[in-house]
C-alpha positions as CSV (number, residue, x, y, z in Angstrom):
1,M,0.0,-0.1,0.1
2,V,1.3,3.4,-0.8
3,Y,0.0,6.5,0.9
4,L,-0.1,9.9,-1.0
5,D,-0.7,13.3,0.3
6,Q,-1.7,15.5,-2.8
7,R,0.7,18.3,-3.6
8,G,1.1,20.9,-0.8
9,C,-0.8,18.9,1.7
10,G,0.1,16.7,4.8
11,R,3.6,15.3,4.3
12,S,3.9,16.3,0.6
13,E,6.2,19.2,-0.3
14,V,4.9,22.3,-2.0
15,S,5.0,22.4,-5.7
16,T,8.0,24.3,-6.8
17,S,6.3,25.5,-9.9
18,G,3.2,26.5,-8.0
19,N,1.2,24.0,-10.3
20,Y,-1.7,22.5,-8.1
21,S,-4.0,21.9,-11.1
22,L,-6.1,18.9,-11.1
23,E,-4.3,17.7,-14.1
24,R,-1.0,17.9,-12.4
25,M,-2.5,15.9,-9.5
26,V,-3.8,13.3,-11.8
27,E,-0.3,13.0,-13.4
28,D,1.2,12.7,-9.9
29,I,-0.7,9.5,-9.3
30,E,0.2,8.2,-12.8
31,A,3.9,9.0,-12.1
32,I,3.9,7.1,-8.9
33,R,2.1,4.0,-10.6
34,H,4.8,4.2,-13.4
35,A,7.7,4.5,-10.8
36,L,6.3,1.5,-8.9
37,G,6.4,-0.6,-12.1
38,V,2.8,-1.9,-11.8
39,E,0.4,-2.0,-14.6
40,R,-2.8,-1.5,-12.7
41,I,-3.7,-0.2,-9.2
42,Y,-6.6,0.1,-6.7
43,L,-7.0,3.7,-5.9
44,L,-8.6,4.7,-2.6
45,A,-9.6,8.3,-2.2
46,H,-10.9,10.4,0.7
47,S,-12.4,13.9,0.7
48,F,-11.0,16.1,-2.1
49,G,-8.9,13.1,-3.2
50,G,-12.2,11.8,-4.7
51,V,-12.1,14.5,-7.4
52,I,-8.5,13.6,-8.3
53,A,-9.3,9.9,-8.2
54,V,-12.4,10.2,-10.5
55,N,-10.4,12.3,-12.9
56,Y,-7.6,9.7,-12.8
57,A,-10.0,7.0,-13.7
58,K,-11.5,9.0,-16.5
59,K,-8.0,9.6,-18.0
60,Y,-6.5,6.1,-17.2
61,P,-9.3,3.6,-16.8
62,D,-6.9,0.8,-18.1
63,H,-4.4,1.4,-15.3
64,L,-7.1,0.7,-12.6
65,F,-8.3,-2.5,-10.9
66,G,-10.8,-0.5,-8.9
67,L,-11.7,2.9,-7.4
68,I,-12.6,3.2,-3.7
69,L,-14.2,6.3,-2.7
70,A,-14.5,6.9,1.1
71,N,-16.3,10.1,2.2
72,S,-15.2,11.8,-1.0
73,T,-16.0,15.1,-2.7
74,L,-17.1,14.5,-6.3
75,D,-18.8,18.0,-7.0
76,L,-16.3,20.6,-5.8
77,N,-18.8,23.4,-6.4
78,S,-21.4,21.9,-4.3
79,S,-18.9,21.1,-1.6
80,L,-17.7,24.7,-1.5
81,E,-21.3,25.9,-1.3
82,D,-22.0,23.7,1.6
83,Q,-19.0,24.9,3.5
84,I,-20.0,28.6,2.8
85,G,-23.4,27.7,4.5
86,H,-21.5,26.3,7.5
87,V,-19.5,29.3,7.8
88,N,-22.4,31.5,7.6
89,Q,-24.1,29.4,10.5
90,L,-20.9,29.5,12.6
91,I,-20.2,33.4,12.4
92,H,-23.7,34.5,11.7
93,S,-22.6,36.0,8.2
94,N,-24.5,36.1,5.0
95,F,-22.0,35.0,2.2
96,K,-23.9,34.3,-1.0
97,V,-22.9,32.8,-4.3
98,V,-24.3,35.1,-6.8
99,A,-23.0,33.2,-10.0
100,R,-21.4,29.8,-10.4
101,D,-18.1,31.4,-11.5
102,S,-17.9,33.3,-8.2
103,I,-18.1,30.1,-5.8
104,L,-14.3,30.0,-5.1
105,A,-14.1,33.7,-4.5
106,T,-17.0,33.6,-2.2
107,F,-15.6,30.6,-0.6
108,S,-12.2,32.5,0.1
109,L,-14.0,35.4,1.5
110,A,-16.1,33.3,3.9
111,R,-12.9,31.3,5.0
112,R,-10.9,34.5,5.6
113,A,-13.8,35.9,7.7
114,L,-13.9,32.6,9.7
115,S,-10.3,32.8,10.3
116,A,-10.5,36.4,11.4
117,K,-13.2,35.4,13.9
118,I,-11.3,32.5,15.4
119,L,-8.2,34.7,15.6
120,G,-10.1,37.5,17.3
121,Q,-11.5,34.9,19.9
122,K,-7.9,33.5,20.5
123,Q,-6.5,37.0,20.9
124,K,-9.3,37.8,23.5
125,R,-8.4,34.5,25.4
126,L,-4.9,35.3,25.4
127,K,-5.5,38.8,26.7
128,C,-7.6,37.3,29.4
129,Q,-4.9,34.8,30.3
130,F,-2.3,37.5,30.3
131,W,-4.3,39.7,32.7
132,S,-5.3,36.8,34.9
133,L,-1.5,35.9,35.3
134,W,-0.6,39.5,35.8
135,V,-3.2,39.9,38.6
136,K,-2.0,36.7,40.2
137,R,1.7,38.0,40.1
138,I,0.6,41.2,41.7
139,M,-1.2,39.4,44.4
140,L,1.8,37.2,45.1
141,L,4.2,40.2,45.3
142,G,1.8,42.2,47.3
């Protein structure tokens, strides 16, 4: 069994060319199959790996014994829209996709807003912890 983290994820290194295209990731799988010297493989995919695996199967059907999809994303646009909805619920925002070609841009805005909210909450907690420690120190000195 060979475990692959797609480019720029997990233990994989970042792409020196900055190429994170779907086509490049499909070719990464093909390069590994070729390097292993095997004619056909079983391909197990999880999450976004499902998009990559299905595209690999489309391009290289003769190189597969089978395709196993575990909790996989097959429709990226639908997945991004769902995630935008979850962000809206979490931070009580109202991000909306106005056109199919704006899904990624809207998702990026929603993700940044969520990150800012989380960072803001962490900063508040750190300030409270700092003041709590400062007060305890003053009490110990006094």
